[in-house]
C-alpha positions in Angstrom: 26.6 -12.1 34.9 27.7 -14.3 32.1 31.1 -14.1 30.6 31.8 -14.5 26.9 32.7 -17.9 25.7 33.4 -19.6 22.4 32.6 -23.1 21.4 36.3 -24.0 21.4 36.8 -22.7 25.0 34.1 -24.9 26.5 34.7 -27.9 24.2 31.2 -28.1 22.9 30.9 -29.5 19.4 28.5 -27.7 17.1 27.4 -31.1 15.7 25.8 -31.9 19.0 23.5 -28.9 19.0 20.0 -29.0 17.5 19.7 -27.1 14.3 16.7 -25.3 15.6 18.2 -24.4 19.0 17.0 -21.0 20.3 18.8 -21.4 23.6 22.3 -20.9 25.0 24.6 -23.9 25.1 23.2 -24.7 28.6 19.8 -25.4 26.9 18.0 -23.2 29.5 18.6 -19.5 28.7 16.6 -18.4 25.7 18.4 -16.4 22.9 16.5 -13.1 22.7 18.7 -11.3 20.2 21.8 -12.0 18.0 24.5 -9.6 16.9 26.9 -10.6 14.1 30.2 -9.2 12.9 33.3 -9.9 10.8 36.6 -9.2 12.5 38.4 -6.9 10.1 42.2 -6.8 9.9 42.2 -3.0 10.3 39.3 -2.9 12.7 40.9 -2.0 16.0 38.5 0.9 16.6 35.6 -1.4 15.9 37.0 -4.0 18.3 37.3 -1.4 21.0 33.7 -0.3 20.4 32.5 -3.9 20.5 34.3 -4.5 23.8 33.0 -1.4 25.5 29.5 -1.9 24.1 29.2 -5.6 25.1 30.6 -4.7 28.6 28.0 -2.1 29.0 25.3 -4.5 27.9 26.5 -6.9 30.7 26.4 -4.0 33.1 22.8 -3.4 32.1 22.0 -7.0 33.1 22.0 -8.8 29.8 23.9 -12.1 29.4 26.1 -12.8 26.4 27.5 -15.9 24.7 29.7 -15.7 21.6 30.1 -18.2 18.8 33.6 -18.1 17.4 34.1 -17.6 13.7 35.8 -21.0 13.5 32.5 -22.8 13.9 30.5 -20.5 11.6 29.6 -21.5 8.1 31.9 -19.0 6.4 34.7 -19.1 9.0 34.5 -15.3 9.1 31.5 -14.4 11.1 31.2 -14.1 14.9 27.7 -14.3 16.5 27.0 -12.7 19.9 23.9 -14.3 21.5 22.0 -12.2 24.0 19.7 -13.4 26.8 17.6 -11.1 29.1 17.1 -12.6 32.6 13.9 -12.1 34.6 15.2 -9.1 36.5 16.0 -7.2 33.3 12.7 -8.1 31.7 10.7 -7.1 34.8 12.6 -3.8 35.2 12.0 -2.7 31.6 8.5 -4.1 31.4 7.8 -1.6 34.2 9.6 1.2 32.4 7.8 0.5 29.1 4.4 0.0 30.8 3.9 -3.3 29.1 0.4 -4.7 29.8 0.2 -8.2 31.3 -2.7 -10.3 32.5 -4.1 -10.1 36.0 -7.5 -11.7 35.7 -9.3 -13.9 33.2 -11.9 -12.1 31.1 -15.3 -12.7 32.7 -17.5 -10.9 30.1 -19.8 -13.5 28.5 -18.9 -14.4 24.9 -21.6 -13.4 22.4 -24.0 -16.1 21.3 -23.2 -18.1 18.2 -24.2 -16.4 14.9 -27.1 -18.1 13.1 -26.0 -20.3 10.2 -22.4 -20.2 11.6 -21.8 -23.6 10.2 -21.7 -22.1 6.7 -18.4 -20.4 7.7 -16.7 -23.6 9.0 -14.6 -24.1 5.8 -13.1 -20.7 6.3 -12.2 -21.2 9.9 -8.8 -22.1 11.4 -8.3 -24.2 14.5 -9.0 -22.4 17.7 -5.5 -22.8 19.1 -4.2 -21.0 16.0 -6.8 -18.2 16.0 -6.5 -17.7 19.8 -3.0 -18.9 20.9 -3.6 -17.3 24.3 -6.6 -17.1 26.7 -8.4 -13.8 26.9 -7.4 -11.8 30.0 -7.9 -8.4 31.5 -4.5 -6.7 31.5 -2.8 -3.9 33.4 0.6 -2.2 33.0 3.3 -4.3 34.6 4.5 -3.1 38.0 7.7 -4.7 39.3 6.8 -3.9 42.9 3.5 -5.8 42.7 4.5 -9.1 41.2 1.8 -11.0 43.1 -0.9 -8.9 41.5 -0.3 -10.5 38.1 -1.0 -14.1 36.8 2.6 -15.4 36.7 2.9 -19.2 36.4 6.4 -19.4 35.0 8.8 -16.4 34.9 10.7 -17.9 32.0 7.6 -17.9 29.7 5.6 -15.1 31.2 6.9 -12.6 28.7 6.5 -14.0 25.1 9.5 -13.9 22.7 8.1 -10.9 20.9 8.0 -8.8 24.1 11.4 -10.1 25.1 13.1 -9.1 21.9 11.4 -5.7 22.1 12.8 -5.1 25.6 16.3 -6.2 24.5 16.2 -4.0 21.5 15.1 -1.1 23.7 18.3 -1.7 25.7 20.5 -2.1 22.6 19.2 1.1 21.2 20.3 3.1 24.3 23.4 1.3 25.5 26.6 3.5 25.1 29.7 2.3 23.3 31.9 5.4 23.7 31.9 8.0 26.4 33.5 11.5 26.1 33.2 14.7 28.1 30.8 16.2 25.5 28.5 13.2 24.7 27.9 9.5 25.0 27.8 7.7 21.7 25.2 5.0 21.9 22.8 2.7 20.2 23.0 -0.4 18.0 21.8 1.6 15.0 24.9 3.7 15.0 27.1 0.6 15.4 25.3 -1.0 12.4 25.8 2.2 10.3 29.5 2.4 11.0 30.1 -1.3 10.4 31.0 -2.3 13.9 28.3 -5.0 13.7 27.0 -6.5 10.5 23.5 -7.3 11.6 21.2 -7.4 14.7 18.1 -9.5 14.8 15.9 -11.7 17.0 15.6 -15.4 16.1 12.8 -17.3 14.4 11.7 -20.1 16.7 12.0 -23.0 14.2 12.3 -23.8 10.6 9.2 -22.8 8.6 8.5 -26.2 7.0 8.6 -28.3 10.1 8.3 -27.8 13.9 11.3 -27.6 16.2 12.5 -30.8 17.8 13.0 -28.8 21.0 9.9 -29.2 23.2 10.5 -25.8 24.8 10.2 -24.0 21.5 6.7 -22.9 20.5 7.2 -23.4 16.7 4.9 -20.5 16.0 6.7 -19.9 12.7 5.8 -23.4 11.5 2.2 -22.8 12.5 2.1 -19.5 10.6 3.5 -21.1 7.5 1.2 -24.1 7.7 -2.1 -22.2 8.3 -1.4 -18.7 6.9 1.5 -18.4 4.4 0.6 -21.1 2.0 -1.4 -20.0 -1.1 -3.9 -22.8 -0.8 -5.1 -21.3 2.4 -6.2 -18.2 0.5 -9.9 -18.8 1.5 -9.1 -19.1 5.2 -9.2 -16.4 7.8 -6.0 -14.9 9.0 -4.6 -15.9 12.5 -4.3 -12.2 13.5 -3.7 -13.0 17.2 -0.9 -15.4 16.3 0.6 -12.8 13.9 0.5 -10.2 16.6 2.0 -12.5 19.2 4.9 -13.5 16.8 5.6 -10.3 14.9 4.2 -7.6 17.2 1.3 -5.2 16.9 2.6 -3.0 14.1 2.8 -5.9 11.6 -0.4 -7.4 13.0 -2.3 -4.1 12.3 -1.0 -4.1 8.7 -2.3 -7.6 8.0 -5.6 -6.8 9.8 -6.1 -3.8 7.6 -5.1 -5.6 4.4 -7.5 -8.5 5.3 -10.3 -6.1 6.1 -9.7 -4.1 2.9 -9.8 -7.4 0.9 -13.0 -8.5 2.5 -14.7 -5.1 1.7 -13.5 -5.3 -1.8 -15.6 -8.5 -2.2 -18.8 -6.4 -2.0 -17.5 -3.7 -4.5 -16.3 -6.5 -6.8 -19.8 -8.2 -6.9 -21.6 -4.9 -7.6 -19.0 -4.0 -10.2 -19.4 -7.3 -11.9 -23.2 -6.9 -12.0 -22.9 -3.5 -13.6 -20.5 -4.9 -16.2 -22.9 -7.8 -16.9 -25.7 -5.3 -17.2 -23.8 -3.5 -20.0 -23.0 -6.9 -21.6 -26.6 -8.1 -21.6 -28.2 -4.9 -22.7 -26.5 -4.7 -26.2 -29.9 -5.2 -27.8 -31.2 -2.0 -26.1 -28.3 0.0 -27.3 -30.1 2.1 -30.0 -27.2 4.5 -30.7 -24.8 1.6 -31.5 -27.3 0.1 -33.8 -27.6 3.4 -35.7 -23.8 3.6 -35.9 -23.5 0.0 -37.3 -26.4 0.2 -39.7 -25.7 0.8 -43.4 -28.7 3.2 -43.7 -27.4 5.6 -41.0 -23.8 4.9 -40.1 -22.9 3.8 -43.6 -24.1 7.0 -45.1 -22.5 9.4 -42.6 -19.0 10.6 -43.8 -16.8 11.8 -41.0 -14.1 14.4 -41.1 -10.4 13.2 -41.0 -9.0 12.6 -37.5 -5.6 14.1 -38.4 -4.2 16.4 -40.9 -2.8 15.4 -44.4 -2.4 11.7 -43.9 -5.9 10.9 -42.6 -8.7 10.3 -45.0 -12.5 10.6 -44.7 -14.3 7.7 -43.2 -17.7 6.2 -42.6 -19.2 6.2 -39.2 -20.2 2.6 -39.3 -16.5 1.6 -39.3 -16.5 2.3 -35.6 -19.2 -0.3 -34.9 -17.0 -2.6 -32.8 -15.7 0.3 -30.8 -19.2 1.5 -30.1 -20.3 -1.9 -28.8 -17.2 -2.1 -26.6 -17.8 1.3 -25.2 -21.4 0.4 -24.2 -20.1 -2.3 -21.8 -18.7 0.5 -19.6 -20.6 3.6 -20.6 -24.2 2.8 -19.6 -26.7 3.6 -16.8 -24.9 1.1 -14.6 -21.8 3.5 -14.7 -23.8 6.2 -12.8 -25.1 3.8 -10.3 -21.7 2.2 -9.7 -20.0 5.6 -9.3 -22.6 6.6 -6.6 -22.3 3.1 -5.0 -18.5 3.4 -4.7 -18.9 6.8 -3.0 -20.9 5.1 -0.3 -18.7 2.0 -0.3 -15.5 3.9 0.4 -17.2 5.7 3.3 -18.5 2.4 4.8 -15.0 0.9 4.4 -13.3 3.7 6.3 -15.9 3.9 9.0 -16.0 0.1 9.6 -12.2 0.0 9.6 -12.2 2.5 12.5 -14.5 0.2 14.4 -12.3 -2.8 13.6 -9.2 -0.9 14.6 -10.8 0.1 17.9 -11.6 -3.5 18.6 -8.0 -4.5 17.9 -6.7 -1.6 20.1 -8.6 -3.1 23.0 -7.9 -6.8 22.3 -4.2 -6.1 21.7 -3.8 -3.8 24.8 -3.3 -0.6 22.8 -5.9 1.5 24.5 -4.3 4.8 25.8 -1.2 3.8 23.8 1.3 6.5 23.0 4.1 6.2 20.5 6.9 4.2 22.0 10.0 6.0 23.2 12.1 4.2 20.5 9.9 5.9 17.8 10.7 9.3 19.4 14.4 8.5 20.0 16.9 10.6 18.1 18.1 9.0 14.9 21.8 8.1 14.9 22.2 10.1 11.7 20.8 13.2 13.4 23.2 12.8 16.3 26.1 12.3 14.0 25.4 15.1 11.5 24.2 17.8 13.9 27.4 19.2 15.4 25.7 22.0 17.3 24.6 21.4 20.9 22.0 23.0 23.2 20.5 22.3 26.6 17.3 20.3 26.6 15.0 22.0 29.2 13.2 18.8 30.0 16.2 16.4 30.5 18.7 19.1 31.4 21.2 17.4 29.1 23.1 18.7 26.1 21.6 17.4 22.9 22.3 18.0 19.2 20.1 20.3 17.1 19.9 21.6 13.5 20.2 25.4 13.2 17.1 27.1 11.7 19.0 28.4 8.7 20.3 25.0 7.8 16.9 23.5 8.3 15.2 26.0 6.0 17.9 25.6 3.3 17.6 21.8 3.4 13.8 21.9 3.2 13.9 24.4 0.3 16.3 22.1 -1.6 14.1 19.1 -0.8 11.0 20.8 -2.1 12.7 22.0 -5.2 13.8 18.4 -5.9 10.3 17.1 -5.5 8.9 19.8 -7.8 11.6 19.0 -10.4 10.7 15.3 -10.5 7.0 16.0 -10.7 7.8 18.3 -13.6 9.7 15.5 -15.2 6.6 13.3 -14.9 4.6 15.9 -16.7 7.2 16.2 -19.4 7.1 12.5 -19.9 3.3 12.6 -20.2 3.6 15.4 -22.8 6.1 13.2 -24.6 3.6 10.3 -24.6 0.9 12.6 -25.9 3.2 13.6 -28.8 3.8 9.9 -29.4 0.1 9.3 -29.6 -0.4 12.1 -32.2 2.6 11.0 -34.3 1.8 7.3 -34.2 -1.8 7.8 -35.0 -0.9 9.7 -38.1 1.5 6.8 -39.0 -1.3 4.2 -38.6 -3.7 6.4 -40.5 -1.3 6.7 -43.5 -1.9 3.0 -44.3 -5.6 3.9 -45.1 -6.7 3.6 -48.7 -7.0 6.6 -50.9 -10.8 6.4 -51.4 -12.4 9.4 -49.6 -15.2 7.2 -48.1 -13.4 4.1 -47.1 -13.9 2.5 -43.7 -11.2 3.1 -41.2 -8.5 0.6 -42.1 -8.1 -2.1 -39.5 -4.5 -2.6 -38.1 -5.6 -6.1 -36.9 -8.8 -8.1 -37.0 -10.6 -5.9 -34.5 -8.0 -3.1 -33.9 -8.5 0.4 -35.2 -5.7 3.0 -35.4 -7.2 4.7 -32.3 -7.2 1.5 -30.2 -3.7 0.5 -31.4 -2.3 4.0 -30.5 -4.0 3.9 -27.1 -2.8 0.4 -26.2 0.8 1.1 -27.3 0.9 4.5 -25.6 -0.5 3.0 -22.4 2.2 0.3 -22.4 5.0 2.9 -23.0 3.5 5.0 -20.2 3.6 2.0 -17.8 7.3 1.4 -18.6 8.1 5.1 -18.0 6.1 5.0 -14.7 8.1 2.0 -13.4 11.5 3.5 -14.5 10.7 6.8 -12.8 9.6 5.0 -9.7 12.9 3.1 -9.4 14.8 6.3 -9.9 12.7 8.5 -7.6 12.7 6.0 -4.7 16.4 6.5 -4.3 16.1 10.3 -4.7 13.3 10.5 -2.1 15.4 8.6 0.4 18.4 10.8 -0.4 16.6 14.1 0.1 14.8 12.8 3.2 18.2 11.9 4.6 19.5 15.3 3.6 16.8 17.0 5.7 18.1 15.1 8.7 14.8 14.4 10.4 15.1 14.3 14.2 13.2 11.1 15.0 12.2 7.9 13.2 8.5 8.9 13.2 9.4 12.3 11.6 11.5 10.5 9.0 8.7 8.1 8.1 6.2 10.9 7.8 8.4 13.0 5.6 9.2 10.1 3.3 5.5 9.2 3.2 4.5 12.6 1.9 7.3 12.7 -0.7 6.7 9.2 -2.0 2.9 9.4 -2.1 2.9 12.8 -3.8 5.3 11.6 -6.5 3.5 8.2 -7.0 0.1 9.9 -7.1 1.3 12.1 -10.0 3.3 9.3 -11.6 0.5 6.7 -11.7 -2.6 8.8 -12.1 -1.5 11.7 -14.4 -2.0 9.7 -17.6 -5.5 8.7 -16.4 -6.3 12.3 -15.5 -5.2 13.4 -19.0 -7.4 10.8 -20.8 -10.4 11.5 -18.5 -10.4 15.3 -18.3 -8.2 16.7 -21.1 -8.2 14.4 -24.1 -10.7 15.4 -26.8 -11.8 18.5 -24.8 -9.7 21.1 -26.6 -9.8 20.1 -30.2 -11.5 22.9 -32.1 -13.5 22.2 -35.2 -12.8 21.7 -38.9 -11.1 24.8 -40.3 -10.0 26.0 -36.9 -8.3 23.0 -35.2 -6.2 23.5 -32.0 -2.6 22.3 -32.2 -0.3 21.1 -29.5 1.6 24.1 -28.0 -0.2 26.2 -30.7 2.7 26.1 -33.1 3.4 22.4 -33.7 2.1 20.4 -36.6 0.5 17.9 -34.2 -3.2 18.4 -33.9 -4.7 17.9 -30.5 -6.0 14.3 -30.4 -9.7 13.5 -30.4 -11.3 10.7 -28.5 -11.8 7.3 -30.0 -15.0 7.3 -32.2 -16.6 5.1 -29.4 -15.8 7.9 -26.8 -13.0 8.7 -24.4 -14.3 6.4 -21.7 -13.1 3.2 -23.4 -9.7 4.8 -23.7 -9.6 5.6 -20.0 -10.6 2.0 -19.4 -7.7 0.8 -21.5 -5.3 3.1 -19.7 -6.6 2.0 -16.3 -6.4 -1.7 -17.1 -2.9 -1.7 -18.4 -1.4 0.5 -15.7 -3.2 -1.1 -12.8 -2.8 -4.7 -13.9 0.8 -4.2 -14.9 1.6 -2.6 -11.6 0.0 -5.5 -9.6 1.6 -8.3 -11.6 5.0 -6.6 -11.5 4.7 -5.9 -7.8 3.8 -9.4 -6.8 6.6 -10.9 -9.0 9.1 -8.5 -7.6 8.0 -9.0 -4.0 8.2 -12.8 -4.2 11.1 -13.4 -6.6 13.7 -10.9 -5.5 14.1 -12.0 -1.8 13.8 -15.7 -2.9 16.7 -15.3 -5.4 18.8 -13.4 -3.0 18.3 -15.9 -0.2 19.0 -18.9 -2.5 22.2 -17.2 -3.6 23.3 -16.2 -0.1 22.8 -19.7 1.4 24.0 -21.7 -1.6 27.0 -23.1 0.4 25.2 -23.7 3.7 22.4 -25.8 2.1 24.9 -28.5 1.3 26.0 -28.9 4.9 24.5 -31.4 7.4 21.6 -30.1 9.5 23.7 -30.0 12.7 26.2 -27.6 11.2 23.7 -24.9 10.1 22.6 -23.3 13.3 19.4 -21.3 13.8 21.3 -18.0 14.0 23.2 -18.7 10.8 20.0 -19.7 9.0 18.4 -16.4 10.0 21.6 -14.5 9.3 21.3 -15.7 5.6 17.8 -14.3 5.3 16.9 -10.9 4.0 16.7 -8.1 6.6 13.3 -6.5 7.0 14.2 -2.8 7.2 12.3 -0.2 9.2 10.7 1.0 5.9 9.5 -2.5 5.0 5.8 -1.8 5.9 6.0 1.6 4.3 6.3 0.1 0.9 3.5 -2.4 1.6 1.1 0.3 2.6 2.2 2.5 -0.3 1.4 -0.3 -2.8 -2.1 -0.8 -1.4 -2.9 2.9 -1.1 -2.0 3.4 -4.8 -4.2 0.5 -5.7 -7.0 2.0 -3.5 -6.7 5.2 -5.6 -7.1 3.2 -8.9 -10.3 1.5 -7.7 -11.9 4.7 -6.3 -10.7 7.7 -8.4 -11.5 6.2 -11.8 -13.8 3.3 -11.0 -16.7 4.9 -13.0 -14.8 4.0 -16.2 -14.0 0.4 -15.2 -16.5 -1.4 -12.9 -14.2 -4.5 -12.9 -11.4 -2.6 -11.2 -12.5 -3.8 -7.7 -12.6 -7.4 -9.0 -9.0 -7.1 -10.3 -8.0 -5.6 -6.9 -9.7 -8.4 -5.0 -8.0 -11.1 -7.0 -4.6 -9.3 -6.5 -5.1 -8.9 -2.8 -6.0 -12.5 -2.3 -2.6 -13.3 -3.7 -1.0 -10.3 -2.0 -2.0 -11.5 1.5 -0.4 -14.9 1.0 2.7 -13.5 -0.8 3.3 -11.1 2.1 2.7 -13.9 4.6 5.1 -16.1 2.7 7.8 -13.4 2.6 7.6 -12.7 6.3 7.6 -16.3 7.3 10.2 -17.7 4.9 12.3 -15.0 3.4 12.9 -12.4 6.0 14.6 -12.4 9.4 12.2 -12.0 12.3 11.6 -8.2 12.7 11.8 -6.6 16.1 8.4 -6.5 17.6 7.0 -3.0 17.8 3.7 -1.4 18.7 1.3 0.6 16.6 -2.3 1.4 17.4 -3.3 2.4 13.9 -2.2 2.5 10.3 -0.8 6.0 11.0 -0.6 8.7 8.4 -2.1 6.4 5.8 -5.5 6.8 7.4 -5.5 10.5 6.5 -4.3 9.8 3.0 -7.1 7.3 2.5 -9.6 9.8 3.7 -8.2 12.4 1.2 -8.4 9.9 -1.7 -11.9 9.0 -0.7 -13.1 12.6 -0.8 -11.3 13.2 -4.1 -12.8 10.1 -5.6 -16.3 11.5 -5.3 -15.2 14.6 -7.4 -13.3 12.6 -10.0 -16.1 10.1 -10.6 -18.7 12.8 -10.9 -16.5 14.5 -13.5 -15.9 11.3 -15.4 -19.6 10.5 -15.6 -20.3 14.1 -16.6 -17.5 14.9 -19.0 -15.8 11.7 -20.1 -18.9 9.5 -20.4 -21.6 10.2 -23.0 -24.3 9.5 -20.4 -25.4 13.1 -19.8 -25.7 14.1 -23.6 -27.8 11.0 -24.1 -30.2 11.8 -21.2 -30.4 15.4 -22.4 -31.3 14.3 -25.9 -33.9 11.7 -24.7 -35.7 14.1 -22.3 -35.3 17.4 -24.1 -34.9 16.8 -27.8 -36.4 13.4 -28.6 -40.1 13.4 -29.7 -40.9 10.0 -28.2 -38.5 9.8 -25.2 -36.3 7.3 -27.1 -32.7 7.3 -28.4 -33.7 7.2 -32.1 -31.9 9.9 -34.0 -29.3 10.5 -31.3 -26.3 9.9 -33.6 -27.4 12.4 -36.2 -28.2 14.9 -33.4 -24.8 14.5 -31.8 -22.8 15.3 -35.0 -22.2 18.7 -36.5 -22.0 19.4 -40.2 -19.0 20.8 -42.2 -19.3 21.5 -45.9 -16.4 20.6 -48.2 -16.5 21.4 -51.9 -16.4 18.3 -54.1 -18.6 16.2 -51.9 -22.3 15.6 -52.7 -22.9 15.0 -49.0 -21.9 17.0 -45.9 -19.1 15.8 -43.7 -19.7 15.3 -39.9 -17.7 15.7 -36.8 -18.4 15.1 -33.0 -19.6 18.4 -31.6 -22.7 20.6 -31.1 -22.1 23.5 -33.6 -24.1 25.4 -36.1 -23.4 24.5 -39.8 -21.8 26.7 -42.4 -24.2 29.4 -43.7 -25.8 29.9 -40.4 -25.6 33.3 -38.8 -23.7 31.8 -35.9 -21.6 29.6 -38.2 -19.5 27.0 -36.2 -20.3 28.5 -32.9 -21.9 26.2 -30.2 -25.6 25.5 -30.4 -28.0 25.9 -27.6 -28.0 22.2 -27.1 -24.3 22.3 -26.2 -25.1 24.8 -23.4 -28.0 22.7 -22.2 -25.7 19.6 -22.0 -23.0 21.7 -20.2 -25.6 22.9 -17.7 -26.8 19.3 -17.2 -23.3 18.1 -16.6 -22.6 20.8 -14.0 -25.9 20.1 -12.3 -25.1 16.4 -12.2 -21.7 17.1 -10.6 -23.2 19.3 -8.0 -26.0 16.9 -7.2 -23.8 13.8 -7.1 -21.2 15.4 -4.9 -23.8 16.8 -2.5 -25.6 13.4 -2.3 -22.4 11.5 -1.8 -21.0 13.8 0.8 -24.3 13.9 2.7 -24.4 10.1 2.7 -20.8 10.1 3.8 -21.3 12.4 6.7 -24.6 10.7 7.7 -23.0 7.2 7.7 -20.0 8.6 9.6 -22.4 10.0 12.2 -24.5 6.9 12.4 -21.6 4.5 12.8 -19.6 5.1 16.1 -15.9 4.7 15.8 -15.7 2.5 18.9 -18.3 -0.3 19.3 -20.4 -0.2 22.4 -19.2 -3.6 23.4 -15.6 -2.4 23.3 -16.4 0.7 25.4 -18.1 -1.6 28.0 -15.1 -3.9 28.2 -12.7 -0.9 28.6 -14.8 0.5 31.4 -15.0 -3.0 33.0 -11.2 -3.4 32.8 -10.5 0.0 34.3 -12.9 -0.7 37.1 -11.3 -4.1 37.8 -7.8 -2.6 37.9 -8.8 0.0 40.4 -10.7 -2.6 42.5 -7.9 -5.2 42.4 -5.2 -2.7 43.1 -7.2 -1.4 46.1 -7.8 -4.8 47.5 -4.1 -5.8 46.8 -2.8 -2.7 48.7 -5.2 -3.1 51.6 -4.3 -6.8 52.0 -0.5 -6.1 52.0 -0.8 -3.1 54.2 -2.8 -5.1 56.7 
């Protein structure tokens, strides 16, 4: 048992210690965890808690060493260094069933892949990719030490396992005992200010290896080979990430890397579809008709708004029509179907990749760790009622049903209120669109047959309105996000979830539901509502029925180009803002926090002080990373039919995202406590839900937002020579206005004035509607059949992994049998 010392007591000068020391002052015992605190003047209760807590830690077998505040950088902070000796590590490794090696893997390595040399530029050195040999593993058993491959007890358990074990003890160690309960856990002590921080140490500085030969300098290797942007084309050292940060963070980067790899295929196909639209301009007959003086120049269109808007010639929308063709062509249909198949392949292949990682990282048969199921300190503090736990036979806190129902109701009402606020903001943006378009239109000239006046060299009032409205909508989205994030955490805290897992799941549902509505509602409006409820000349439909704002029509080039504009602005803006925020905020805060210490000599700025000055990686850190990527996944799947380049933008963003996240973890955050996770958790189900919904939304976009179906119906049912000649005249309806020698046109399929069914829909309208509904049904059925067929064809667990699992289980039984027979004999 180690007593607590200070540097002054033992006469050790801090100048003599290595800056990167991760050991006690004896240079032998490794620092597995660090606690810091500031001794308050009025903190007698805190002092008493610390004394009792640290005494109990020592009773549990941990060894402590304290750095006095007089040798800290700010002359205020104490640092308590914690070391776990072998006996403690062995005991808790047995309790936690940590898997350790007992035999080298004897399954032959697969033969080299043909043309493997082509991938050499993307490879990392083998000692980085595979920092440890491949072993068969078995849960540790303290009573069978000789069964395992133990060369050196000091290095048998890697630092990530050591800090996980120490944290397990810290989370359960009591600091105040009463007759009714034991108050325990480092989290409660952090919440009440007894300690300021608790963290494991990085093993070196990130930009150079440690001078201590006993330190692995894995942080330096991660920075050198992974966290630098110029390594963007290299593979990720997932095994080293897992070894240093733990399985939970390793799974995140494995998923992010796999998602980025799969985006490459979607990006290539999307780029080809875009180029198809770009290079088939000459075949675009309907745009030629719009642009021609003989057809488009002689068609006078009805005003797009009341009073301030004038009549205009169809050929004034020539540029808009060409722009729309780049995204609204046959390639759109193909790409929508392709993405339905791609998303299925992505999810199925990820299951296989995840199963392989589960085996390689010893997560087979893994159950959520006990610390995930441990009662939250807030739950223990706020729940004053107690009842007997039938399993443990101990009194435990609980939340009465009435209180639980009331809190859940209030939480649900708050979420509904904020979602209603988003809808109100969307309605406000729609009103802005209508009012501003009228303002742009008022600058048109008075001639009844002028071209639409250009706001800029190539910008029509419709495009200007759409772009400015999208920008305003993006600003509103980001403001609401910042506000709701605090509200979501507040109402989740108010519900008082029992465990950390329950807390994360509840917060996940609230945040994703809100962000789904916040980010996607404007796109849903443009895709499925704008231009659908307009009416016709003489009987237009107005906003709310009573306002003077007429429901907006689509851009003359169609609604798809406006959906593309909305998608590009919101998606690109979110990605740029997210990367800047992720990289800049922690960097600025760290620079400000360590501004004084950076001027000190190297020997005076210890490893624990360097890490103390970094940002804390909270337990919700990965939650926000997953949320960001899942929202992006929604953009590239739900509305991809309108913008085939969306996967390319996502690919470019993710290439940067991987390195930005790696840089943050390696340089800007304290080392997180290693924890296990065998999957991406609830996000898997959310991705599955988004994938199913994306098939429906893309089918509706092609059918109702794109002009593809009306064109096909015209070509095969109404054209005399199976061509698109005459399509423009066919797609416009006639409205007679006195004083004009020619009829005025508007976009719709209605009978002209004087007909017995005046201004009612023509038979062609119903043919087109039937074709749209048929397309939706066929596309959905084909996509879902392919989805289920692919899911059936591709097993979730590769056969090779199944074989290795069986081999390992067989060896464990055989070796244990031989071990027991030998020792019994």
